[in-house]
Structure formats: C-alpha cells, structure tokens
C-alpha positions in Angstrom: -32.8 46.0 -4.8 -35.0 45.0 -7.7 -36.6 47.5 -10.0 -40.4 47.6 -10.5 -39.9 46.0 -13.9 -37.8 43.1 -12.3 -40.5 42.7 -9.7 -43.1 42.4 -12.4 -41.1 39.8 -14.3 -40.4 37.9 -11.1 -44.1 37.7 -10.4 -44.7 36.4 -13.9 -42.0 33.8 -13.4 -43.7 32.6 -10.2 -47.3 32.9 -11.2 -47.1 32.2 -14.9 -49.4 33.6 -17.6 -52.4 32.3 -19.5 -49.9 30.6 -21.9 -47.0 29.6 -19.6 -47.0 27.7 -16.4 -45.2 29.5 -13.6 -42.9 28.2 -10.9 -45.7 27.7 -8.4 -47.3 25.3 -10.9 -44.0 23.6 -11.6 -43.4 23.2 -7.8 -46.7 21.5 -7.4 -45.9 19.1 -10.3 -42.6 18.2 -8.6 -44.1 17.8 -5.1 -46.7 15.4 -6.4 -43.9 13.0 -7.2 -42.2 13.4 -3.8 -43.2 11.1 -1.0 -45.5 12.9 1.5 -42.9 12.7 4.4 -40.4 14.6 2.3 -42.6 17.2 0.7 -42.3 20.0 3.2 -38.5 19.9 3.1 -38.5 19.8 -0.7 -41.1 22.6 -0.9 -38.7 24.9 1.1 -35.8 23.8 -1.2 -37.9 24.6 -4.3 -38.9 28.0 -3.0 -35.2 28.9 -2.6 -34.4 27.5 -6.0 -37.4 29.5 -7.5 -36.1 32.7 -5.9 -32.6 32.2 -7.5 -34.1 31.3 -10.9 -36.8 34.0 -10.9 -34.7 36.9 -9.7 -32.0 36.2 -12.2 -34.4 35.6 -15.1 -36.2 38.8 -14.2 -33.1 40.9 -14.9 -32.7 42.9 -18.1 -32.5 40.4 -20.9 -29.2 41.8 -22.0 -27.5 40.9 -18.7 -29.4 37.9 -17.3 -27.5 34.7 -17.1 -30.7 32.6 -17.1 -32.8 33.0 -20.2 -36.0 31.5 -21.6 -34.1 28.8 -23.4 -32.6 27.5 -20.2 -35.9 27.6 -18.4 -37.5 25.6 -21.2 -34.7 23.0 -21.1 -34.9 22.7 -17.4 -38.6 22.3 -17.6 -38.2 19.4 -20.0 -35.5 17.9 -17.7 -37.9 18.0 -14.8 -40.7 16.4 -16.9 -38.5 13.5 -17.8 -37.4 13.1 -14.2 -41.1 13.1 -13.1 -41.7 10.1 -15.4 -38.9 8.2 -13.8 -40.1 8.5 -10.2 -39.3 10.1 -6.9 -35.6 9.3 -6.7 -35.0 10.6 -10.2 -37.0 13.8 -9.4 -35.0 14.5 -6.3 -31.7 14.0 -8.1 -32.8 16.2 -11.0 -33.9 19.0 -8.6 -30.5 18.9 -6.8 -28.7 18.8 -10.2 -30.6 21.8 -11.4 -29.8 23.7 -8.2 -26.1 23.0 -8.6 -26.2 24.0 -12.3 -27.9 27.3 -11.3 -25.4 27.9 -8.6 -22.6 27.3 -11.1 -24.1 29.7 -13.6 -24.7 32.4 -11.0 -21.2 32.1 -9.6 -19.7 33.1 -12.9 -19.3 36.8 -13.5 
C-alpha cells in the first residue's frame, strides 16, 4: 500500500504542477493524434501505463527505478512520435510500455 507521501507524488505525476505537465495532459496530447475509432482503447491503455509510471516514480527517490530523467526522455520521445503521425505514436506508446515493463521486472 502506498504511503501518504507516495500518494501525493502520484497525484503530482498525474495532475502536474504550474511548471510541469502531468500525465493527464500528456495523455490528451497523445489521444489527439490517435484516430477517433481507436481513442477509447488507447485511453485505457494509457491509464494503465500512467499507473505503472506514476506509482513507481512516486516511490522514495533512493529506490525508484523511474526517475525524472527517464520521464523527460520519454516525454521527448512521445513528442517526436506525435510529429510523425498516428502509426508512429501508437508504436512509441507500445515501445514505452515494454521498456517500463522491462525496467520494473528487474529487481
């Protein structure tokens, strides 16, 4: 079970701050590129991905396997994919999910 501090950091990850866009904003950017017929399925996938990312990032910074540098890199990767169109965006989201799973599988 998450601590109160982890819950606070998770909310910040999801909601963002005045200076940093949160996962909700990032999801909306991604979904704008996805064809309307595929958006609901991708939204569900992104919510699960956001949970994995957010809860790991919210852990104590000494033990988390996902840090700010990774989040920034992945944000840039998603921006580049957005500029290439829907197929590139879908591929990048699935690649990111696989990378996250790989990181989380290592102890």
